[in-house]
DOTI-470332 format. One record per residue (C-alpha): residue in one letter; x, z, y. Coordinates in steps of 0.001 Angstrom, whole numbers, padded with zeros to 6 digits, always signed. Layout:
! residues N
aXZY ...
***
This chain:
! residues 393
m-028934-013021+010222 a-026149-015140+011639 t-022665-013917+010854 m-019249-015482+011350 s-017714-016795+008150 i-014120-015827+007397 w-013738-019408+006162 p-015237-021208+009178 l-013963-024635+008133 a-014152-024230+004375 k-016153-026660+002322 r-018855-025334+000078 p-017712-026153-003473 e-020107-028007-005717 h-019733-025429-008473 c-020865-022668-006090 r-024409-024047-005705 l-027162-021581-006464 t-028687-023641-009216 d-025832-024420-011554 s-023972-021328-012707 c-024259-017707-013634 a-021928-014739-013508 v-021522-011340-015084 l-022507-008244-013152 g-022232-005048-015150 s-023154-005775-018757 k-025907-008248-017871 r-025982-011905-016993 l-026639-012503-013302 t-028422-015842-012878 r-028296-017746-009634 a-031643-019488-009866 p-033635-021730-007508 p-034859-019771-004503 l-038540-020594-004825 g-041288-019631-007232 p-041849-016287-008979 r-038305-015131-008256 l-039412-014532-004665 n-041223-011390-005895 p-038534-008812-004869 a-038448-010278-001371 l-042250-010406-001111 g-042487-006834-002357 f-040069-005720+000350 l-041992-007567+003067 y-045303-005999+002033 s-044172-002464+001235 d-040608-001932+002609 e-039669-000974-000932 v-036818-002845-002577 q-036297-003323-006293 i-033082-005244-006892 g-031406-005742-010249 p-028565-007844-011636 e-031006-010621-012565 t-032548-010916-009090 v-029964-009870-006501 m-028464-013292-005753 t-031840-015023-005436 t-033085-012152-003280 l-030014-012421-001042 y-030557-016163-000716 t-034192-015571+000242 a-033268-012853+002755 k-030818-015241+004386 k-033202-018185+004341 y-036103-016289+005903 a-033993-014053+008213 v-034775-010625+006733 p-031628-008668+007698 a-032770-005337+006233 l-033281-006913+002810 e-029976-008751+003141 a-028232-005415+003785 h-029802-003935+000632 c-028516-006872-001435 v-024980-006619-000054 e-024991-002851-000674 f-026065-003471-004282 l-023281-006022-004804 t-020703-003728-003192 k-021620-000852-005519 h-021134-003127-008532 l-017845-004635-007333 r-015054-004401-009916 a-011849-006256-010692 d-013504-008375-013369 n-016211-009715-011022 a-014289-009655-007718 f-013631-013414-007673 m-017242-014227-008523 l-018502-011977-005723 l-015867-013352-003351 t-017288-016824-003986 q-020794-015509-003268 a-019625-013725-000112 r-018225-017014+001093 l-021354-018937+000158 f-023619-016477+001993 d-021283-015813+004961 e-020832-012101+004221 p-017386-011224+005655 q-017687-007495+004931 l-018355-008099+001247 a-015570-010714+001186 s-013103-008208+002641 l-014008-005637-000019 c-013549-008280-002724 l-010101-009161-001397 d-009108-005478-001298 t-010168-005138-004936 i-008163-008236-005860 d-005127-006788-004050 k-005324-003489-005913 s-006076-004924-009384 t-004625-008417-009187 v-003745-008782-012864 d-007224-007753-014051 a-008944-009902-011430 l-006932-013011-012346 s-007632-012426-016038 a-011396-012425-015482 e-013435-015485-016370 g-014667-015948-012800 f-011192-016646-011412 t-010999-020198-012729 d-014420-020985-011171 i-013336-020522-007549 d-012806-023441-005191 i-009487-024588-003733 d-010010-023003-000309 t-010725-019596-001839 l-007658-019978-004065 c-005486-020724-001037 a-006927-017778+000891 v-005874-015472-001958 l-002428-017048-002448 e-001643-016582+001251 r-001995-012808+000954 d+001075-010573+001165 t-000653-007715-000666 l-001204-009053-004197 s+000108-006623-006824 i+001529-009017-009401 r+004810-010676-010347 e+005036-014174-008924 s+005662-015645-012384 r+002338-014247-013655 l+000577-015472-010538 f+001948-018953-011204 g+000580-018821-014763 a-002885-017953-013453 v-002742-020802-010933 v-001896-023231-013750 r-004991-022008-015649 w-007085-022641-012548 a-005636-026167-012239 e-006546-026946-015842 a-010131-025786-015248 e-010338-027794-012028 c-009188-030951-013838 q-012039-030478-016287 r-014544-029926-013459 q-013392-033165-011838 q-013452-034912-015227 l-009747-035694-015027 p-007351-035692-017979 v-005386-032425-018019 t-001980-033940-017262 f+000973-032672-015234 a+000212-035178-012481 n-003463-034264-012271 k-002737-030526-012209 q-000363-031146-009313 k-003026-033291-007639 v-005844-030728-007834 l-003566-027900-006688 g-002553-029774-003557 k-001629-027343-000775 a-002050-024331-003096 l+001215-025183-004857 s+003189-024616-001641 l+001780-021064-001447 i+003481-019958-004675 r+006549-017926-003672 f+009014-019306-006198 p+012040-017649-004477 l+010590-014244-005437 m+011036-015013-009136 t+014167-014268-011095 i+016068-017307-012302 e+014971-016449-015855 e+011298-016350-014846 f+011617-019652-013022 a+013428-021329-015924 a+010901-020126-018511 g+007809-021072-016491 p+007663-023332-013420 a+010797-025344-014287 q+009177-026446-017560 s+005592-026735-016298 g+005835-030372-015212 i+003977-029489-012004 l+007082-029436-009824 s+009071-032600-009184 d+012594-032901-010571 r+013999-032614-007044 e+012025-029388-006418 v+013271-027893-009692 v+016900-028707-008861 t+016574-027371-005296 l+015081-024099-006517 f+017770-023683-009196 l+020373-024165-006466 h+018561-021589-004365 f+018901-019075-007192 t+022540-019788-008017 v+024609-020957-005030 n+025573-019833-001558 p+024878-020934+001078 k+021404-021483-000284 p+019613-024778+000366 r+016388-024624+002322 v+013287-024611+000153 g+009745-025266+001279 y+008385-022039-000165 v+007812-018612+001375 d+010326-015925+000341 r+008502-013005+001991 p+007730-010288-000579 r+004185-009658-001664 c+004332-006049-000629 c+001446-004660-002679 l+001036-002459+000389 r-001690-001744+002888 g-001245-001346+006593 k+000986-003003+009127 e+004639-003905+008850 c+006862-001596+010902 c+010454-001849+012091 v+012813+000884+013264 s+015790+000003+015500 r+018771+002341+015703 f+020887+000787+018492 q+020300+000744+022249 q+022780-001992+023185 v+024324-005143+021688 e+027974-006223+021962 s+030084-009095+020601 r+032559-009638+017770 w+032026-007834+014471 g+034135-009251+011664 y+033658-009570+007889 s+036205-009552+005065 g+034074-008879+001970 t+033507-005172+002641 s+029945-003836+002842 d+028516-002479+006075 r+026796+000792+005135 i+024656+003407+006831 r+022922+006398+005252 f+019412+007501+006207 t+016600+009886+005364 v+012959+009731+006386 n+010260+012387+006737 r+007541+010639+004737 r+007090+008238+001841 i+007619+004627+002905 s+008435+001289+001303 v+011379-000693+002668 v+010975-004474+002489 g+014099-005664+004326 f+016676-005278+007095 g+017209-006851+010478 l+020815-008054+010798 y+022887-009452+013663 g+024055-013071+013583 s+026921-015158+014879 i+028407-015115+018367 h+029471-018765+017898 g+026090-020478+017967 p+023735-021468+015124 t+025248-020430+011779 d+024285-019752+008171 y+025345-016498+006531 q+025515-015454+002896 v+024478-011855+002386 n+023853-009278-000318 i+021581-006406+000698 q+021071-003195-001258 i+019491+000226-001055 i+021234+002947-003061 e+020031+006492-003698 y+023047+008355-002371 e+023249+011421-004645 k+022488+009559-007885 k+024530+006493-006857 q+021641+004419-008223 t+020875+000960-006823 l+017122+000811-006247 g+016956-002785-005085 q+019164-005683-004027 n+018985-009326-003102 d+021631-012072-002953 t+020370-014393-000283 g+021212-015939+003072 f+019883-016286+006578 s+020221-018637+009513 c+020867-017418+013050 d+020636-019173+016389 g+023634-017688+018202 t+021602-015188+020230 a+021891-011398+020133 n+018556-011152+018322 t+018238-009663+014854 f+017363-011824+011840 r+015201-010738+008928 v+016674-010451+005431 m+014136-009353+002847 f+014166-007753-000593 k+012243-009505-003346 e+010083-006418-003909 p+009346-003317-001805 i+011610-000323-002424 e+010001+003110-002458 i+011723+005662-000221 l+010858+009336-000783 p+010812+011946+001991 n+013982+013968+002623 v+016077+012027+000080 c+019315+010417+001258 y+019706+006656+000809 t+022426+004158+001698 a+021537+000828+003274 c+024187-001812+002464 a+024761-005350+003694 t+027703-007511+002608 l+027932-010565+004868 k+030017-013692+004492 g+030320-015697+007668 p+031852-015770+011163 d+032097-012886+013628 s+028734-011583+014754 h+027092-009448+017382 y+026906-005721+016686 g+024998-002713+017974 t+026309+000202+020049 k+024935+003450+021470 g+023426+004287+018110 l+020791+006982+017641 k+020966+009736+015014 k+017192+010196+015105 v+014592+007477+015609 v+010849+008158+015688 h+008402+005355+014931 e+004854+006167+016001 t+001817+004105+014997 p-001381+003698+017052 a-002973+006224+014673 a-000403+008781+015925 n+001367+008948+012566 k+005077+009593+013079 t+007772+008239+010799 v+011083+009943+011593 f+014414+008400+010506 f+017710+010319+010525 f+020903+008250+010293 f+024304+009381+008962 s+027627+007591+008687 s+028512+006531+005157 p+031830+007914+003841 g+034487+005562+002479 n+034988+001908+003276 n+031992+000760+005309 n+033470-002086+007394 g+033351+000180+010429 t+029582+000623+010604 s+028609+004149+011699 i+025906+006016+013540 e+027427+004917+016845 d+027945+001190+016252 g+028038-001626+013691 q+025637-003721+011608 i+022218-003051+009968 p+020432-002392+013252 e+016905-002474+011791 i+015007-001276+008738 i+011720-003071+008028 f+009136-000958+006193 y+005533-000104+005407 t+004081+003401+005458 
***
């Protein structure tokens, strides 16, 4: 049965051939053996009787045979068997098989399992056996539930195993070489400076210039540009949403070190990942900014990030993200804060007290906005900064 691969251009790794490795499924050893000979019996039995007897020892060979001889019903039985036995500790092994046999549905289930149990999946023996394209496909995901420093440690383990597969000495240079494009997919800006100093900075995999640039990113403002993604790995399902509270944009909002603040409540549990902020009225500019979310009654800071953003001089909003998602509970009052350092900016007017965000599934997320008492740099329900809240439901 012909199906579209989710890796249409990916190379088939040598260590994924049917004849040269085995993997654990349940408590038994699952052998990927040559497709011919007596191991054809489950497939022959199905062809003669429509009865299928698949076990851990025969499922991969049976799937290979079903693919080779175009028996889609038998193929479906094999995929169903593998899906039922999918767990965190064999998710990477089955992901490799899903890629090898062009089974996108099984691959998607494997990736979901890896998202939900990332630490356990990366700790499994099968992780270090995957090929570089599969590694990159996983590192590109926004939904991995793991600290970036631990993810980096797992990637280093993979690089060491890949050096051995390629019969290369396990040196810093060779680990960097085998990682190639995968190294650029590690989101170093999401680490704390302590995590970066204790791990990647001493790993020898990054160049001296990269280490210095990243240390500057952690410690100075304005921050230098780094060639690494700083978007949080949200550990969330679903689609990113954004709620906008202003209906019009005007010019000239000034900054003197005081935080712009707006309070809000929401009708359902969400996770906030960042804000949309206005930028300069004077053309392309870099801003320094600290963003926070504070639980209003408890005066407890739930998350913050010292960062920066670049604007292009238009009245558009510009994304500023937290390092990790912040859980927002229904009917609890929170304060969104942004302390900007930079030139006068655009600002929003004709603000809304109530904003309803509706998804295609007809699920409504309702925001209520309230002015924040005290010194808030002038931001209120009616006008000011913090025009957008970026979230997942």
